[in-house]
C-alpha positions in Angstrom: 261.7 221.6 -37.1 261.6 223.3 -40.5 264.8 224.7 -42.1 265.4 226.3 -45.4 267.5 223.4 -46.6 264.7 220.9 -46.3 262.6 220.0 -49.4 258.9 220.0 -48.6 257.4 217.1 -50.5 253.8 218.0 -49.7 251.9 220.6 -47.6 248.3 221.3 -46.5 246.8 223.8 -44.2 244.1 222.5 -41.9 242.1 223.9 -39.0 244.6 222.8 -36.3 247.8 223.7 -38.2 249.8 223.1 -41.4 251.2 219.6 -42.2 254.6 219.5 -44.0 255.8 216.2 -45.4 259.6 215.7 -45.8 261.5 212.6 -46.8 262.1 211.5 -43.2 259.5 213.2 -41.2 256.2 215.1 -40.9 256.1 218.5 -39.2 252.8 219.9 -37.9 253.2 223.7 -37.5 250.8 225.3 -35.1 251.8 229.0 -35.4 248.5 230.9 -35.8 245.9 232.7 -33.7 243.2 230.1 -34.5 245.4 227.2 -33.4 246.2 229.0 -30.1 242.6 228.6 -29.0 242.5 224.9 -29.7 246.0 223.8 -28.9 247.5 226.5 -26.7 251.0 227.8 -27.3 252.8 225.0 -29.1 255.6 225.1 -31.7 256.2 222.8 -34.5 255.5 219.1 -33.8 258.1 216.8 -35.6 257.2 213.2 -36.1 259.7 211.0 -37.8 258.4 208.3 -40.1 260.4 205.6 -38.2 258.3 206.4 -35.1 254.9 206.3 -36.8 252.8 203.2 -36.2 249.8 204.2 -38.4 248.4 207.0 -40.4 244.7 207.7 -40.3 243.0 209.8 -42.9 239.4 210.8 -43.5 238.8 212.7 -46.7 237.1 216.1 -46.1 234.0 216.8 -48.1 231.9 220.0 -48.6 229.5 218.7 -46.0 231.9 217.2 -43.4 235.3 217.8 -41.9 238.1 215.3 -42.4 241.5 214.7 -40.7 244.9 213.3 -41.0 246.4 211.7 -37.9 249.9 210.4 -37.4 249.8 207.7 -34.7 253.0 207.0 -32.7 251.5 205.1 -29.8 248.4 203.0 -30.4 247.3 203.2 -26.8 247.4 207.0 -26.7 245.7 207.6 -30.1 242.7 209.9 -30.0 239.6 208.8 -31.6 238.9 211.5 -34.2 235.2 212.4 -34.2 234.7 214.7 -37.2 231.7 214.9 -39.4 228.7 216.8 -40.7 227.6 218.0 -37.2 231.0 219.3 -36.3 234.2 218.3 -34.7 234.7 217.2 -31.1 237.0 219.4 -29.0 239.1 216.3 -28.2 239.9 215.8 -31.9 241.0 219.5 -32.1 243.4 219.1 -29.2 245.2 216.0 -30.6 248.9 217.0 -31.1 249.4 214.5 -33.9 246.3 215.4 -36.0 245.1 218.2 -38.1 241.4 218.7 -38.9 240.7 219.4 -42.6 238.0 221.3 -44.3 237.1 221.0 -48.0 236.1 224.5 -48.8 237.8 224.5 -52.2 238.6 221.8 -54.6 242.4 222.6 -54.4 242.3 221.9 -50.6 241.0 218.4 -51.3 243.8 217.9 -53.8 246.4 219.1 -51.4 245.1 216.9 -48.7 245.2 213.9 -51.0 248.8 214.7 -52.0 249.9 215.0 -48.4 248.2 211.7 -47.5 249.7 209.9 -50.5 253.2 211.3 -50.0 253.1 210.6 -46.2 252.0 207.0 -46.8 254.8 206.5 -49.4 257.5 208.0 -47.2 256.3 206.0 -44.2 256.4 202.8 -46.2 259.9 203.7 -47.5 261.1 204.1 -43.9 259.8 200.7 -43.0 261.6 199.1 -46.0 264.8 201.0 -45.1 264.6 199.5 -41.5 264.3 196.0 -43.0 267.3 196.5 -45.3 269.8 197.1 -42.4 272.1 194.1 -42.1 270.6 191.6 -39.7 272.6 189.6 -37.3 273.7 186.3 -38.7 271.8 183.5 -36.9 274.8 181.2 -36.9 276.9 183.8 -35.1 274.2 184.4 -32.5 273.8 180.6 -32.0 277.5 180.3 -31.5 277.4 183.0 -28.8 274.5 181.2 -27.0 276.4 177.9 -27.3 279.4 179.5 -25.5 277.0 180.7 -22.8 275.6 177.2 -22.5 279.1 175.7 -22.3 280.1 178.3 -19.7 277.0 177.3 -17.6 275.4 180.8 -17.9 272.2 179.4 -19.5 270.5 176.1 -19.4 270.1 173.7 -22.3 266.4 174.5 -22.5 267.2 178.2 -22.8 269.8 177.5 -25.5 267.3 175.4 -27.5 264.6 178.0 -27.2 266.9 180.7 -28.4 268.2 178.6 -31.2 264.6 177.9 -32.4 263.8 181.6 -32.2 266.9 182.6 -34.2 266.2 179.9 -36.9 262.5 180.9 -37.1 261.4 177.3 -36.2 
């Protein structure tokens, strides 16, 4: 969702919608007549960086289409077939991708900016996840020791969990 309070870090218009990059998410807006024919009636698609597994990008050229795709589930990712001979309908219908055309030099620059900013924000979200305080392994081992002493788990289960917590 796009609100007036949000700062757009980068933006590019493609064949299947407009990609907006914010500090915590990407929004693909699909509010145009041309998008209706490829995607149907859809509103904005919000994808938070914390949910993104990968970002695929193919730079558009004067001769061939490109795309930017935000993959949230590797098994469900659509193989983007774009190129000099056209773009497959399956690629046009992908809800997490926008097909890009390089008709003008400024379009290519906007596409590059969106890709670079999206990658940086995605990496930042991964670093932020890692900075959250992790559980202290000694506290966790103590909890499992109590479970062992209470007879809830076996000695083998305790030793396996201890090795896992100590990264052995």
